Backbone bond lengths (Angstrom), bond angles and torsions (degrees), N, CA, C in turn:
res aa  C-N    CA-C-N  psi(-1)  N-CA   C-N-CA  omega(-1)  CA-C   N-CA-C  phi
1 X - - - 1.463 - - 1.519 109.35 -
2 X 1.326 116.74 139.83 1.450 121.46 -179.27 1.524 110.67 -62.79
3 X 1.363 114.02 151.96 1.460 119.47 -175.91 1.520 111.86 -61.06
4 X 1.349 117.95 -36.83 1.466 118.44 -178.25 1.521 111.19 -67.77
5 X 1.345 116.38 -33.01 1.466 119.32 176.33 1.527 110.67 -68.12
6 X 1.327 115.99 -40.19 1.460 120.48 177.91 1.525 110.34 -62.41
7 X 1.319 116.14 -47.82 1.459 119.60 179.79 1.526 111.17 -62.19
8 X 1.334 115.94 -34.01 1.455 119.61 176.90 1.519 112.11 -64.11
9 X 1.325 116.96 -40.90 1.467 120.87 178.10 1.526 111.10 -67.02
10 X 1.320 115.96 -42.32 1.465 119.15 178.14 1.525 110.20 -62.42
11 X 1.340 116.19 -42.01 1.463 120.22 179.36 1.522 111.20 -64.53
12 X 1.336 117.01 -37.17 1.473 120.54 178.36 1.521 110.73 -60.52
13 X 1.332 116.30 -46.77 1.459 119.87 -178.02 1.524 111.24 -70.61
14 X 1.335 117.27 -39.08 1.464 119.45 175.15 1.523 110.77 -60.72
15 X 1.326 116.08 -38.35 1.462 119.82 178.89 1.519 111.82 -62.47
16 X 1.327 116.83 -41.11 1.465 120.28 177.25 1.528 110.93 -61.31
17 X 1.330 115.82 -43.24 1.467 120.54 -179.31 1.527 110.52 -66.35
18 X 1.338 116.84 -47.87 1.460 120.32 -178.33 1.527 112.00 -60.57
19 X 1.345 115.35 -41.82 1.463 118.84 179.81 1.521 110.94 -65.00
20 X 1.338 116.47 -42.62 1.469 119.98 -179.03 1.524 111.00 -67.17
21 X 1.327 117.35 -41.60 1.463 120.18 177.98 1.527 111.03 -63.35
22 X 1.326 115.68 -45.54 1.461 119.49 -179.94 1.509 111.89 -62.72
23 X 1.336 115.57 -42.39 1.465 119.77 -179.92 1.524 110.79 -64.57
24 X 1.313 115.80 -45.15 1.459 118.71 -178.23 1.521 111.08 -64.37
25 X 1.329 115.92 -48.19 1.461 118.44 -177.04 1.523 111.87 -64.93
26 X 1.327 116.68 -39.48 1.470 118.14 -179.61 1.526 110.69 -66.52
27 X 1.331 117.04 -42.18 1.462 119.94 179.52 1.519 110.88 -68.48
28 X 1.313 115.44 -44.79 1.467 120.19 -177.04 1.526 111.13 -67.43
29 X 1.324 114.78 -45.66 1.448 118.39 -171.84 1.517 113.42 -82.17
30 X 1.316 116.72 -8.12 1.464 119.45 172.03 1.529 110.89 -77.49
31 X 1.330 114.97 -8.02 1.453 119.08 172.65 1.507 115.51 90.52
32 X 1.352 116.64 28.35 1.465 119.23 179.84 1.525 111.41 -59.89
33 X 1.337 116.67 -31.03 1.464 120.67 -179.55 1.519 111.65 -111.29
34 X 1.291 116.74 21.58 1.457 120.98 179.96 1.517 109.68 132.15
35 X 1.322 117.10 152.05 1.465 120.75 -176.07 1.530 112.03 -66.76
36 X 1.326 115.59 137.38 1.464 122.26 174.18 1.531 106.96 -113.26
37 X 1.315 118.72 127.07 1.460 119.73 179.92 1.524 111.15 -53.05
38 X 1.306 118.36 129.48 1.475 121.19 -173.73 1.525 113.70 -55.51
39 X 1.315 117.75 -39.71 1.464 119.50 -178.40 1.519 111.23 -66.52
40 X 1.315 116.88 -39.97 1.470 120.72 177.14 1.523 110.15 -66.74
41 X 1.327 116.63 -42.90 1.465 120.66 178.41 1.527 110.52 -59.11
42 X 1.322 116.06 -44.26 1.469 120.06 -179.23 1.525 110.89 -64.52
43 X 1.327 116.89 -41.58 1.461 120.78 -179.09 1.524 111.61 -66.15
44 X 1.324 117.43 -37.07 1.461 120.47 177.37 1.521 110.85 -63.55
45 X 1.326 115.82 -45.26 1.454 119.37 177.53 1.517 111.96 -63.37
46 X 1.329 116.46 -39.20 1.458 121.94 178.88 1.532 110.28 -60.37
47 X 1.322 116.37 -41.08 1.460 121.04 -177.51 1.525 112.33 -72.49
48 X 1.323 117.24 -37.98 1.468 120.74 -172.33 1.524 112.33 -90.82
49 X 1.310 117.54 -37.98 1.461 120.59 -170.02 1.526 112.89 -101.10
50 X 1.312 117.15 13.69 1.460 120.60 -175.41 1.506 115.07 -90.63
51 X 1.320 118.51 23.55 1.455 120.43 177.13 1.516 111.86 107.98
52 X 1.308 115.61 -166.66 1.461 121.23 -176.20 1.520 110.54 111.83
53 X 1.322 115.86 159.00 1.467 120.96 -175.92 1.527 113.11 -78.51
54 X 1.334 117.67 -16.47 1.470 122.22 -177.08 1.538 110.97 58.90
55 X 1.334 116.49 34.25 1.464 119.95 -175.50 1.529 112.30 -59.87
56 X 1.316 117.33 -41.63 1.460 120.39 -175.71 1.534 111.99 -70.22
57 X 1.335 119.74 -49.91 1.468 117.80 178.26 1.523 113.25 -67.32
58 X 1.329 118.02 -32.69 1.473 119.99 175.26 1.518 109.50 -62.26
59 X 1.319 116.97 -40.99 1.461 120.87 176.86 1.529 110.79 -60.60
60 X 1.316 116.53 -41.56 1.466 120.26 179.29 1.527 111.17 -60.21
61 X 1.326 116.22 -47.50 1.468 119.97 -179.85 1.520 110.99 -66.68
62 X 1.327 117.60 -39.21 1.467 121.03 179.45 1.521 111.03 -64.31
63 X 1.339 117.31 -39.54 1.465 120.96 178.48 1.518 110.58 -64.66
64 X 1.316 116.62 -41.52 1.465 121.14 178.80 1.526 110.53 -61.81
65 X 1.324 116.62 -47.25 1.461 120.37 -179.86 1.529 111.87 -67.38
66 X 1.328 117.51 -32.96 1.462 120.64 179.47 1.521 111.79 -62.91
67 X 1.337 116.39 -23.36 1.468 120.77 178.97 1.524 111.76 -99.49
68 X 1.329 116.41 12.65 1.458 120.60 171.56 1.507 116.48 88.83
69 X 1.327 118.16 9.24 1.466 121.21 179.58 1.532 109.32 -105.52
70 X 1.330 117.71 155.57 1.472 119.36 178.81 1.520 111.42 -68.71
71 X 1.330 115.71 145.74 1.465 121.03 -179.09 1.526 111.44 -58.22
72 X 1.333 116.75 -31.14 1.471 120.16 -178.08 1.523 112.28 -58.78
73 X 1.340 117.52 -28.43 1.465 119.95 177.12 1.526 111.93 -57.69
74 X 1.334 115.60 -34.23 1.460 120.93 -173.21 1.525 113.37 -98.49
75 X 1.327 118.19 0.65 1.466 120.00 -177.01 1.537 113.15 -59.79
76 X 1.328 119.99 -42.63 1.467 118.06 -179.95 1.523 113.17 -58.95
77 X 1.341 117.06 -47.79 1.465 118.21 -178.55 1.521 110.54 -71.61
78 X 1.330 118.03 -31.97 1.463 120.52 176.09 1.525 110.47 -61.77
79 X 1.321 116.92 -46.18 1.468 120.75 178.67 1.520 111.25 -65.40
80 X 1.318 117.05 -39.49 1.462 120.64 179.02 1.521 110.79 -60.72
81 X 1.325 116.83 -44.47 1.464 120.17 -179.38 1.525 111.79 -67.20
82 X 1.334 117.24 -34.66 1.461 119.44 177.04 1.527 110.82 -68.94
83 X 1.328 117.76 -36.54 1.458 120.08 175.56 1.524 111.16 -63.70
84 X 1.321 116.08 -39.45 1.465 119.46 178.62 1.525 110.26 -67.41
85 X 1.320 116.99 -40.41 1.463 120.08 175.87 1.529 110.06 -59.81
86 X 1.330 116.95 -45.09 1.467 120.92 179.57 1.526 110.81 -62.80
87 X 1.322 117.01 -43.34 1.474 119.93 178.52 1.526 110.51 -59.76
88 X 1.349 116.50 -41.13 1.464 119.34 -177.92 1.525 111.27 -64.46
89 X 1.326 116.84 -36.14 1.465 120.02 178.36 1.521 111.09 -68.45
90 X 1.335 116.36 -40.73 1.469 120.29 178.23 1.526 110.18 -58.25
91 X 1.327 116.40 -46.59 1.457 120.07 -178.73 1.528 111.93 -73.89
92 X 1.331 118.19 -36.71 1.467 120.00 177.84 1.528 111.85 -60.87
93 X 1.329 116.52 -32.48 1.467 120.83 -176.97 1.526 113.48 -77.33
94 X 1.322 118.33 -11.70 1.458 122.08 -174.97 1.532 112.16 -61.00
95 X 1.325 117.49 154.34 1.466 120.34 178.53 1.524 113.69 -55.96
96 X 1.332 117.55 -31.98 1.457 120.62 -179.09 1.525 112.68 -78.81
97 X 1.341 117.43 -8.31 1.465 121.67 177.98 1.532 108.58 -112.24
98 X 1.333 117.75 -104.77 1.466 120.72 -177.11 1.531 113.49 -88.90
99 X 1.325 116.56 -16.33 1.468 122.38 177.54 1.531 111.57 55.47
100 X 1.317 115.95 54.84 1.468 121.89 179.15 1.520 110.08 -97.86
101 X 1.321 115.76 137.66 1.462 121.06 -178.44 1.517 112.90 -97.97
102 X 1.323 117.65 -13.40 1.466 120.52 -176.39 1.514 110.38 -142.21
103 X 1.334 115.52 142.47 1.465 121.90 174.65 1.523 107.61 -144.89
104 X 1.327 115.85 131.07 1.475 122.28 -179.06 1.526 112.23 53.19
105 X 1.333 115.20 37.35 1.447 119.83 176.21 1.516 115.08 77.02
106 X 1.331 117.56 10.39 1.470 121.34 179.70 1.521 109.49 -129.18
107 X 1.345 117.10 158.12 1.462 118.71 174.40 1.534 110.32 -58.72
108 X 1.310 116.00 142.02 1.458 119.56 176.23 1.530 109.36 -67.85
109 X 1.315 116.04 166.34 1.461 120.60 -173.19 1.528 110.90 -60.71
110 X 1.324 117.76 -42.88 1.471 118.48 -177.70 1.522 111.91 -69.67
111 X 1.329 118.04 -27.86 1.461 120.18 176.30 1.519 110.03 -70.85
112 X 1.327 116.83 -40.98 1.462 120.28 -176.90 1.528 112.80 -79.01
113 X 1.334 116.76 -38.80 1.470 119.20 -171.52 1.533 113.69 -114.67
114 X 1.323 117.89 -6.74 1.452 120.44 -177.79 1.513 111.39 98.83
115 X 1.322 115.83 153.78 1.463 121.02 -175.52 1.527 111.84 -63.43
116 X 1.313 117.17 -45.05 1.472 119.58 -176.83 1.519 111.18 -61.64
117 X 1.332 117.18 -45.55 1.463 119.83 179.07 1.520 110.84 -66.11
118 X 1.335 117.84 -33.84 1.462 120.16 177.50 1.529 111.39 -64.12
119 X 1.317 116.17 -41.65 1.471 119.51 177.24 1.524 110.05 -61.56
120 X 1.321 116.18 -46.41 1.466 120.11 179.56 1.536 111.18 -65.15
121 X 1.327 117.18 -34.54 1.467 120.52 177.94 1.518 110.67 -62.72
122 X 1.336 116.75 -46.53 1.453 119.55 177.03 1.514 111.93 -61.57
123 X 1.328 116.44 -44.95 1.470 120.49 178.56 1.530 110.83 -59.50
124 X 1.329 116.45 -43.41 1.462 120.61 -177.67 1.527 111.21 -66.83
125 X 1.321 117.20 -39.45 1.471 119.87 179.72 1.524 111.19 -67.83
126 X 1.312 117.10 -40.00 1.464 119.76 177.20 1.526 110.43 -61.32
127 X 1.316 116.08 -45.52 1.467 120.38 179.59 1.525 110.84 -66.38
128 X 1.325 116.14 -41.05 1.457 121.16 -178.78 1.528 111.41 -62.88
129 X 1.336 116.94 -30.30 1.461 120.68 179.58 1.531 111.06 -58.63
130 X 1.318 116.41 -39.10 1.474 118.84 -179.55 1.522 111.05 -72.58
131 X 1.297 116.03 -31.18 1.460 119.14 174.36 1.528 110.25 -64.59
132 X 1.343 115.55 -43.18 1.463 120.73 -177.47 1.526 111.50 -64.41
133 X 1.327 116.43 -43.45 1.468 119.19 -174.55 1.527 111.72 -68.32
134 X 1.331 116.56 -15.30 1.469 119.68 178.30 1.526 112.12 -110.23
135 X 1.344 117.48 21.54 1.460 120.53 175.77 1.526 110.60 -41.96
136 X 1.315 119.04 131.00 1.473 120.11 -178.88 1.526 113.59 -71.18
137 X 1.330 118.03 -31.19 1.465 120.24 -175.77 1.528 111.08 -94.78
138 X 1.329 115.39 62.53 1.459 121.74 177.87 1.519 108.44 -135.49
139 X 1.343 117.26 159.55 1.461 119.84 -173.78 1.521 115.18 -79.66
140 X 1.334 118.30 -8.33 1.460 119.40 -174.18 1.522 112.13 -76.81
141 X 1.321 114.54 142.83 1.464 120.73 177.62 1.524 110.14 -70.63
142 X 1.334 117.65 157.06 1.470 120.44 -178.66 1.525 114.24 -54.35
143 X 1.353 117.82 -38.33 1.465 118.38 -178.34 1.525 111.43 -66.80
144 X 1.332 117.57 -33.34 1.468 120.41 176.39 1.525 110.28 -67.71
145 X 1.319 117.05 -38.91 1.470 120.05 178.85 1.522 110.51 -63.99
146 X 1.316 116.61 -39.29 1.466 120.45 178.99 1.532 109.78 -63.23
147 X 1.337 116.56 -43.61 1.470 119.72 177.10 1.523 111.27 -59.48
148 X 1.311 116.04 -41.03 1.459 120.00 -178.31 1.526 111.43 -69.07
149 X 1.323 117.80 -37.99 1.462 120.68 175.77 1.528 109.90 -59.70
150 X 1.333 116.62 -45.51 1.465 120.32 179.33 1.526 110.95 -63.37
151 X 1.320 116.47 -40.38 1.462 121.12 179.58 1.525 110.99 -62.82
152 X 1.332 117.13 -46.76 1.461 121.59 -179.77 1.526 110.53 -63.10
153 X 1.318 116.48 -42.41 1.465 120.28 179.91 1.524 111.33 -62.35
154 X 1.321 116.44 -42.56 1.468 119.95 179.96 1.526 110.75 -64.93
155 X 1.322 116.67 -41.88 1.466 120.10 -178.26 1.523 112.01 -65.06
156 X 1.335 116.73 -35.31 1.468 120.73 -175.05 1.524 113.41 -88.73
157 X 1.321 117.71 -20.40 1.453 121.06 -166.78 1.515 116.80 -90.77
158 X 1.326 114.95 -152.81 1.462 121.82 -171.59 1.520 112.93 -65.57
159 X 1.322 118.32 -27.28 1.463 120.48 177.26 1.521 111.76 -95.85
160 X 1.340 116.03 6.38 1.454 121.64 178.53 1.510 111.07 -125.16
161 X 1.333 115.80 -122.98 1.466 120.09 -174.14 1.523 113.52 -60.22
162 X 1.321 117.77 -44.50 1.462 119.67 -178.29 1.525 111.09 -61.54
163 X 1.322 116.06 -44.31 1.463 119.55 178.24 1.511 111.73 -63.46
164 X 1.331 116.97 -39.45 1.455 120.25 177.79 1.519 112.38 -63.58
165 X 1.334 116.10 -39.11 1.468 119.87 177.96 1.524 110.71 -65.61
166 X 1.322 117.03 -37.04 1.469 120.18 177.16 1.528 110.28 -62.96
167 X 1.348 116.47 -45.80 1.467 119.57 175.43 1.525 110.51 -56.58
168 X 1.326 116.23 -42.42 1.461 121.68 -177.72 1.531 110.81 -61.71
169 X 1.317 116.30 -43.99 1.467 119.38 -179.87 1.525 111.56 -67.32
170 X 1.336 116.91 -36.41 1.453 119.52 178.25 1.525 111.35 -66.84
171 X 1.334 116.01 -27.18 1.471 120.21 179.02 1.519 111.55 -66.77
172 X 1.337 117.93 -14.59 1.464 120.67 176.10 1.524 110.90 -71.11
173 X 1.335 117.40 -24.08 1.461 121.11 179.65 1.536 112.67 -92.78
174 X 1.327 116.40 -31.05 1.463 119.63 -174.80 1.523 109.15 -150.98
175 X 1.320 116.82 133.78 1.464 120.71 -179.47 1.527 109.83 -61.62
176 X 1.333 117.51 124.76 1.463 119.30 -178.13 1.521 111.70 -73.30
177 X 1.322 115.59 149.85 1.461 119.56 171.57 1.524 108.65 -65.22
178 X 1.320 117.37 162.82 1.463 120.01 177.95 1.524 110.70 -63.19
179 X 1.321 117.15 -32.09 1.468 120.58 177.28 1.524 110.40 -65.21
180 X 1.339 116.32 -46.24 1.461 119.89 178.98 1.525 110.65 -66.72
181 X 1.325 116.99 -36.24 1.457 120.70 177.94 1.523 110.59 -62.58
182 X 1.330 116.27 -38.45 1.470 119.59 176.03 1.516 111.57 -62.41
183 X 1.333 116.50 -40.51 1.466 120.15 177.79 1.515 110.82 -66.27
184 X 1.329 116.96 -41.67 1.459 121.55 178.74 1.524 110.41 -56.19
185 X 1.317 116.28 -50.07 1.464 120.57 -177.60 1.528 111.78 -68.30
186 X 1.335 116.64 -38.55 1.459 119.56 179.35 1.521 111.60 -63.71
187 X 1.319 116.19 -31.80 1.462 120.26 -178.23 1.528 111.53 -87.24
188 X 1.330 116.81 -50.58 1.456 119.86 -172.81 1.523 111.84 -71.56
189 X 1.328 117.70 -41.47 1.464 121.90 -178.64 1.523 111.90 -104.29
190 X 1.320 116.25 -47.02 1.459 120.60 -171.42 1.513 115.35 -68.93
191 X 1.338 117.51 -28.51 1.462 119.97 -174.59 1.522 111.99 -60.05
192 X 1.334 117.61 -40.56 1.464 119.75 -178.86 1.523 111.40 -73.32
193 X 1.328 117.96 -33.42 1.469 119.32 176.19 1.526 110.53 -66.88
194 X 1.325 116.00 -43.43 1.471 119.35 176.54 1.520 110.29 -58.68
195 X 1.346 116.16 -47.21 1.466 120.13 -178.74 1.524 110.93 -65.00
196 X 1.322 117.77 -33.63 1.455 120.69 -178.96 1.520 110.89 -64.81
197 X 1.331 116.46 -48.34 1.468 119.70 -179.35 1.523 110.94 -68.62
198 X 1.323 116.44 -44.88 1.470 119.49 -178.77 1.521 110.67 -68.96
199 X 1.323 118.12 -35.54 1.461 120.70 177.32 1.513 111.76 -61.01
200 X 1.340 116.56 -39.88 1.457 119.73 176.18 1.510 112.12 -63.63
201 X 1.333 115.94 -37.90 1.467 119.95 178.55 1.525 111.29 -66.74
202 X 1.311 117.25 -42.92 1.466 120.48 178.48 1.524 110.35 -62.77
203 X 1.333 116.45 -41.91 1.463 120.52 179.51 1.523 112.16 -65.46
204 X 1.337 116.41 -21.78 1.463 120.82 178.62 1.524 112.03 -92.52
205 X 1.337 117.28 8.23 1.480 121.57 -177.52 1.519 111.10 56.52
206 X 1.328 116.43 45.04 1.458 122.63 -176.60 1.521 111.40 -68.00
207 X 1.324 114.64 156.87 1.455 120.43 172.57 1.530 109.15 -73.01
208 X 1.312 115.70 168.52 1.466 119.62 178.53 1.528 110.77 -60.16
209 X 1.329 116.46 -41.06 1.466 120.31 179.80 1.525 111.02 -64.76
210 X 1.319 117.01 -40.90 1.466 120.41 178.58 1.521 111.24 -66.51
211 X 1.329 117.24 -39.35 1.463 119.91 177.46 1.528 110.80 -61.54
212 X 1.343 115.82 -41.34 1.466 119.38 178.95 1.524 110.85 -64.20
213 X 1.324 117.08 -39.95 1.463 120.89 177.68 1.520 111.78 -61.27
214 X 1.322 116.04 -48.83 1.462 119.92 -177.51 1.519 111.48 -69.31
215 X 1.319 117.38 -34.78 1.462 119.38 176.20 1.526 110.13 -62.89
216 X 1.327 116.78 -43.56 1.465 120.85 177.93 1.530 110.53 -62.48
217 X 1.303 116.66 -43.51 1.463 121.18 177.71 1.531 110.32 -57.66
218 X 1.328 117.44 -46.38 1.450 121.23 -179.94 1.518 112.30 -62.01
219 X 1.316 117.38 -40.97 1.466 120.49 178.06 1.534 110.64 -61.68
220 X 1.331 115.27 -43.22 1.461 120.22 -177.25 1.524 111.90 -64.47
221 X 1.328 116.90 -47.60 1.466 116.93 -176.87 1.527 111.44 -75.93
222 X 1.329 117.42 -24.64 1.462 119.23 172.80 1.515 110.56 -64.41
223 X 1.311 116.10 -43.09 1.467 120.44 176.92 1.527 110.08 -64.81
224 X 1.340 116.70 -44.07 1.465 120.67 179.80 1.522 111.26 -62.22
225 X 1.327 116.81 -38.56 1.461 120.91 178.88 1.522 110.28 -60.77
226 X 1.333 116.99 -43.52 1.462 119.97 -179.33 1.524 111.14 -68.06
227 X 1.332 116.93 -40.62 1.465 120.12 179.45 1.529 110.35 -61.20
228 X 1.332 116.65 -46.39 1.469 119.02 179.96 1.523 111.23 -69.64
229 X 1.335 117.87 -31.64 1.457 120.93 176.26 1.531 110.30 -62.26
230 X 1.332 115.87 -46.44 1.464 120.13 178.20 1.524 110.55 -63.06
231 X 1.306 116.67 -39.98 1.457 120.92 -179.94 1.520 111.26 -64.10
232 X 1.332 116.96 -43.77 1.467 120.70 179.01 1.528 110.93 -63.45
233 X 1.329 116.85 -41.22 1.463 120.50 178.31 1.525 110.49 -63.29
234 X 1.314 116.61 -41.80 1.463 122.28 179.09 1.527 110.60 -61.50
235 X 1.333 116.78 -45.82 1.467 121.55 -178.76 1.526 110.86 -67.21
236 X 1.341 116.58 -39.75 1.461 120.82 -179.87 1.527 110.87 -62.90
237 X 1.314 115.79 -43.57 1.467 118.74 -180.00 1.525 111.60 -67.50
238 X 1.319 116.28 -36.55 1.461 120.27 179.47 1.529 111.35 -65.72
239 X 1.346 115.88 -32.14 1.460 120.61 -177.92 1.518 113.30 -87.27
240 X 1.325 117.79 -3.60 1.470 121.16 -177.92 1.525 110.07 -64.82
241 X 1.334 116.75 155.47 1.466 120.37 -178.64 1.525 113.34 -54.18
242 X 1.346 117.69 -37.36 1.457 121.04 179.11 1.523 110.30 -97.91
243 X 1.345 115.01 34.52 1.469 126.46 -169.74 1.521 114.85 -20.51
244 X 1.341 114.36 108.00 1.441 120.25 168.35 1.513 108.26 -137.68
245 X 1.297 115.75 136.32 1.456 120.21 177.04 1.520 110.69 -91.67
246 X 1.317 115.69 -8.11 1.459 119.66 174.17 1.519 107.49 -129.34
247 X 1.278 117.01 160.43 1.455 120.57 -178.62 1.501 109.73 -177.93
248 X 1.321 117.17 -89.11 1.453 122.78 178.50 1.530 108.32 -68.98
249 X 1.339 117.96 116.77 1.466 119.87 -176.67 1.524 113.03 -58.58
250 X 1.333 116.58 -36.34 1.458 118.99 179.89 1.516 111.30 -68.61
251 X 1.335 117.09 -45.93 1.463 119.71 179.25 1.517 111.09 -61.43
252 X 1.306 116.90 -39.32 1.461 120.00 178.87 1.527 111.19 -66.33
253 X 1.331 116.61 -37.68 1.468 120.67 -176.47 1.521 112.22 -66.09
254 X 1.348 117.27 -29.54 1.469 119.98 -176.13 1.523 112.19 -106.70
255 X 1.339 117.50 8.51 1.464 121.06 179.84 1.525 109.07 -99.85
256 X 1.337 116.32 118.97 1.461 120.63 -176.56 1.522 112.13 -65.63
257 X 1.324 117.60 -33.36 1.461 119.41 -179.18 1.527 111.01 -68.02
258 X 1.339 116.57 -35.91 1.458 119.93 175.61 1.519 110.04 -68.51
259 X 1.316 115.88 -41.44 1.467 120.30 -176.03 1.530 112.87 -74.44
260 X 1.333 117.61 -39.11 1.463 121.57 -172.34 1.519 114.37 -109.12
261 X 1.333 116.28 -22.86 1.446 119.75 -176.51 1.522 111.72 103.54
262 X 1.331 115.60 153.91 1.465 121.50 -176.36 1.523 112.31 -62.82
263 X 1.324 117.46 -45.23 1.469 120.76 -176.97 1.524 111.15 -62.44
264 X 1.319 116.49 -42.81 1.463 120.18 -179.41 1.518 110.81 -64.09
265 X 1.339 116.80 -37.21 1.465 120.32 178.48 1.527 110.78 -66.70
266 X 1.303 117.25 -42.37 1.468 119.56 178.87 1.530 110.55 -62.47
267 X 1.313 116.22 -41.25 1.469 120.00 178.58 1.520 111.31 -64.07
268 X 1.322 116.00 -40.36 1.462 119.98 -179.69 1.519 111.09 -67.28
269 X 1.326 117.70 -42.46 1.459 120.69 177.30 1.519 110.77 -61.08
270 X 1.322 116.70 -41.62 1.465 120.64 179.60 1.526 110.92 -64.60
271 X 1.328 116.54 -41.12 1.467 120.01 -179.97 1.524 111.08 -64.61
272 X 1.322 116.13 -45.66 1.463 120.48 -178.02 1.524 111.46 -64.39
273 X 1.316 116.89 -45.32 1.468 119.24 -177.93 1.519 111.37 -70.87
274 X 1.314 118.09 -31.83 1.472 120.03 176.75 1.523 110.56 -62.43
275 X 1.333 116.23 -42.47 1.468 119.26 178.60 1.524 111.08 -67.17
276 X 1.339 116.08 -39.88 1.464 119.75 177.81 1.530 110.80 -63.51
277 X 1.313 116.94 -41.03 1.462 120.51 -179.25 1.528 111.46 -67.90
278 X 1.318 116.78 -30.82 1.465 119.66 175.62 1.526 110.61 -65.24
279 X 1.319 116.77 -38.40 1.466 120.21 176.35 1.521 109.89 -64.43
280 X 1.332 116.62 -45.11 1.464 120.30 178.92 1.520 110.69 -60.24
281 X 1.334 117.60 -41.40 1.467 121.30 -179.47 1.524 111.21 -64.13
282 X 1.341 116.59 -31.98 1.474 119.45 -179.43 1.521 112.17 -67.75
283 X 1.337 117.50 -14.50 1.465 121.61 179.23 1.523 112.11 -86.67
284 X 1.330 116.44 -2.45 1.464 119.86 179.52 1.517 112.10 81.86
285 X 1.328 115.63 -158.98 1.463 120.49 -175.04 1.527 112.84 -59.12
286 X 1.333 115.89 -32.99 1.467 118.51 -178.09 1.523 112.91 -66.93
287 X 1.320 116.93 -17.55 1.461 120.02 -178.52 1.517 114.62 -86.21
288 X 1.353 116.72 7.66 1.474 119.21 -174.08 1.529 113.05 -61.58
289 X 1.341 117.52 -36.91 1.454 119.01 -177.63 1.527 110.91 -71.75
290 X 1.322 117.39 -36.34 1.463 119.64 175.01 1.525 110.05 -63.18
291 X 1.311 116.67 -38.80 1.457 120.89 175.70 1.530 110.21 -60.72
292 X 1.324 115.94 -46.05 1.462 120.93 -177.87 1.528 111.70 -66.05
293 X 1.334 117.32 -37.12 1.463 120.56 178.53 1.524 110.38 -63.33
294 X 1.335 116.63 -43.06 1.470 119.93 177.56 1.521 110.73 -60.97
295 X 1.327 116.33 -43.12 1.464 119.89 179.12 1.532 111.22 -64.33
296 X 1.329 117.20 -39.25 1.461 120.79 178.70 1.523 111.72 -63.27
297 X 1.317 116.39 -38.71 1.465 120.05 -179.89 1.520 110.33 -64.56
298 X 1.327 117.06 -42.49 1.457 119.51 179.15 1.528 111.46 -64.47
299 X 1.335 116.31 -37.27 1.468 120.88 -173.56 1.520 113.99 -92.99
300 X 1.333 118.75 -1.20 1.459 120.12 -169.58 1.527 112.16 -63.98
301 X 1.308 113.87 151.72 1.460 121.41 -178.95 1.524 112.73 -122.08
302 X 1.346 116.33 6.62 1.458 119.57 177.69 1.514 109.77 -155.37
């Protein structure tokens, strides 16, 4: 499929996600179910609606459509996962974590609204995600909603993003083994990709075999995303005016390109995406967008 057609499909799905997020936040934060402090409401919107590729929710909708169900079935879980992703960025940027002052060309939430409000913003978005995934006016049966709640909780919790962040912080004291580094990446980055693909399958009322396929696909592209992310960071630092491929001991310890080398990372990304694309191909014509997403991750430049 031509690149403009692919970009059109990605834009269509991003549009569905953006509209649903905007609608939910505006309705929710206007206080239909109780007053929300205006500053907190504004900070939540700032964190969620301030841009981004929407890779995870687009993946959720694409997985749902690949199994023959309408994307709208998966919108609640797609929005929930994007809220969790946004919450994780808000907390990652805090002074006690990565201490970043800028994200996507704008001040981070704690810089604009203060540390305390940033913490509450992340907490509120995480909690709001569970509210979203159980929206009453959706086509999914109650048992599917329960599965999705469990999936979201696992992806965000101690065996998912939170656990990965803990591994990451411990890596500041001691260089992790490659085995531990794999676990760190699978939890901190990969958990949401796995949940995104599997969430789309659950929303499509997939069979057990189809759920296993999509879960495997999500794990593979989550790993590929992290490998290419490390590679891009490595290349960016090498090209900097004061060109150094090493610097921050912690960043070097958790960067696969620093640990394994650029060539090995490229080979690993190619291997992971090839396996993911084989899964997409097994779904027939409907799997074309999942195939294209895997290819985009391998080829990405930002």
